[in-house]
N, C-alpha and C positions, 0 to 999 in steps of 0.2 A: 691131534697131536697133544701130548701132555704138557701142562704148563711148566712142570719142573725141568724141562729141557733148557729153560732160561736161567742162568746163574743169578744169584743175588749178590749185592755188594753192600758193605756196611758203611753207614754214615759215621761222622765223628760223635754222634749222640748215642750210638749203639743200635739204632734202627737199621733196617735193611730194605733195599729197593731192587727190583729186577733190573738187570742191565739193559734190557730191551723193553720198550713200551710202545704205546700207540698214541699218536698225536692227533688232535682234532682242530688245529688252527685252520681257519678258512673253510671248514666243513659247515655247510648251511645247517641251521638247527633241524630242519625237516629231514636231513639226511644223517644226522649225527647218531641217533639211536640205532639205526640199521648198521652203520659202519662199526660202531663200538660193539654192537651185538655180534657181528661177524668176527671182529678181533678177539673177543672173549671166547667165542666158539673155537677159533683156531688155537687158542692157548695163551694169548696175551693176558697178563695179570697186572698191568701197569698202564694207566690212562692219564694223559696230560691235557688239561683244559685250562681255562682262564676266564675271569669275569669279562674281560674285553672281547672274548670270542663269542659271547652270547649263546653258548650251548651247554652251560653247566647242567641245566635241568634235564636235558636229553641224555647227558652222560649218566646222571643218577638213575634215570629211567632205565637205561640199558643195563646197568649193573644189577638193578633189582630184577629186571625181566630175565636175566641170565640164570637166576636161581642159585647164585653163588653166595657163600658166606661173605658178609661185608669185610671181614678180616683177611679174606683171600685175594682182594683186589686193591692194589695200591693206586690211590687217586691223588693227583696234584692239581691245585689251582693257584691263581695268582691275583694279586691286588690290582684293581684298576688304577690307572694313572690319575684319575679324578679323585682318588680317595686317600691321599697320602697324609693329610692332617690326622692326628691321632683319633679323634672322635669319629671322623669319616671312615678311617680304616676299621675301627671296631664295628661300625654299622655295616660296612661292606663285607666284612668277614661273616657276620651273622647272615647277610643276604646270600652269600655263597653256600653256607650250610643249609639254609632253607631251600635254595634252588636245587641242590643235590639231594635234599632230604636225608642228610647224614647227621649223625651226632658228632662226628669228628672228621677231619681230613688228614690224610697221611702226610702231605707236604704242602705248605703254603709259602708262596714266594712274593717278594716285591718284584713286580713285573719289569720295571725300568727304574734306574736311579734318579732320572730327571734332575741332573745337577744344575740346570739353568732355571728351574722352577722351585717353588716352596723355599726360597732363600737357600737353596742347595742343601736343605736339611732332610736327608733320608735317614739320619740316625734316630730321630724321634719316632719315625715310622717303624723302623726296625725294632725299637724297644716295645712297640705295641705287639709286634709279632712274637716277641719274647713272652709277653703276657699270654698269648694264645697257647704257646707251648707249655707254659707253667700250669695252665688250667686244664690241659689235656685235650683241648679241642683241635689243636694242631699237633700231631705226633712229632713232626719235624718241621723246621722252618729254614728258608733259604732265600736266595736272591737270584735275579735274572738280569743279564746284560750289565753286570757290574764290572768296571774296569779296575786296573790295579790300584789307583789311588782311592777308589771307593772301598775296595776290600781292606786296604791298609787303614783307612779311617775307622771302619768297623772294628778292626783288630785293636785299635787304640781306645775306642770309646764304648764298645758294646760289652755286655756280659757274656753273650753267647755268640759264637762264630757260626756263620751259615753252614748248613749241612752240604748245600750244593750251590753252585753258580751256573745258571743255565744261559749259555751264550751261543752266538753263531759260531759254528765250526764245521769245516768240511775240507776236502783236499786243496781247494783253491785259497782257503783262509783258515790256516791251522790254529790261529789265535793262541800261539804258544806262550806269549808273555803272561796272559791272563791264566792259562792253564798252569803254568809254573808257579805263579803266585798262589793259586788254589792249592797246589801240592804243598807249598811251604806252610800253609795254614790248615792243612788237613780238610780242605773243602773239595768235594768231588765236582767234576765238570760234567754237565749235561750239554749235549750238542743239539742245538736246533738248526733247521735248514741243513740236515746232514748230507744231502746230495746237491746242495747249492741250487735248490729249486729245479733240479733236473739237469742243470748246466754241465755237471761233470760226467754225466752218463755217456756222452758222446766223445769224451776225451780219448785219444788213441792209446794212451798209457792204461787207462782204466779198462778199455775194451780188450787190450792185449792181456792184461792180468786175468780178466774174466775168462778169456778163452783158455788160458793156461790151466786154470783150476776148474773149468767146466761149470761156471756159475754166471748169473746175470751181472751186469755192471752194478746195479743197485745192491745186490747181495755182497759184492766185493767191497764196495765203499762202506756199507754198514759194518762189515766184518773188520775193516781197517779201524773204524771208530772203536769197536769193542776191544780189539787188541791194544789200542792205545790206552784203554782203561776208562773211556768215557761212556756215560749212559746215553742211549740214543732212543728216539721215539719217532720213527718215520710215520708220515700221514699218507693215507690213501683211502679212496672210497671204492676202489676196484677189488672185488673179492680175491682174484688171482694174485694181485700185488700184495694184498694184506697177508696172504699165505706165504708168498715168496719171501717177503721181508722178515718173516718169522723163522725162515729156514737158514740161519746163519751160524748155527752152533755145531754143525757136523762137518766143518772143514776149517782149515787154518791157512793163513797167508804166511809164506816164509819171510825171512828178514829182508831178502832182496826185493820182494814184491811190496812189502811195507815201506821200504825206503823209496822205491820208485813212486809210490802214491804220495808219500810225504813230500817228495821233491817238487810236486806240482804247486806247492804253496806260493802264492803271489804277494803275501803280506797284505797290507791295507788295501792294495788295489784289487784283491780278490774278494773283499767284503761285498756281499750281495744286499744286505739289509742296512738299516740306518746305523749311524755311529752313535753309541750310547752317550758320548760326551756332549752331543748337541741335540739328540732326539728329545722333542718336547710335545709330542702328540697328546692331546687331551680329548677323550671322548665327550661328545656333547650330551 
């Protein structure tokens, strides 16, 4: 299947990213190269990794093994929570490039704001990412798991606004306030945990919509994300799932179906992952 079946969307810095990508969170390093290789074979051209996932090297290996031009594959990685101090962030970014064996990365993110750590100072960390963009080693820069006050603080204190904010979002937790703040500041939203770790797939509404359009529940949920304008990067190590997740651009959900899925939002009660206001995990 051709890669150009996935539309690209523009960042506020003029760079572009495929709306659909492939995520490698919780994929073991030994399985990562194979999974990414399959995704690239299917047609994915956007891979999302992170320092804390421990599989950056295998992502780089898979991109090289695929025989594709580096410029044809969009790769994201993220700063470790242990490396927010400016000099640590510089060293960590260099380690990411070395692990991937790339001269540059397409998108580099602060993984978590960690407002209860580092004296709550994520702005100085962000200014280091601005350096990476200025010197060309990061084509675009962004954040992950930033809440509205965190984004507003960057708007007040930073020179460059994030290209994206990668946050938990799915039918049970639409994260609408954060998405709206992103729209206000021309920040795109990327949805992690797009199917709520599988929990939404058995929902009667999702199943009903899937039957109406003749698609799998996962395809319907991913299509809902895309039509909302969010970037999504489902994870799987199952070849059939990797292929199915890619096949979401040859059908559309009507407004009624979109509304039915959106109505499943449970607000904060629907959140599956940690709350960014209090999350303070530090890798050892």
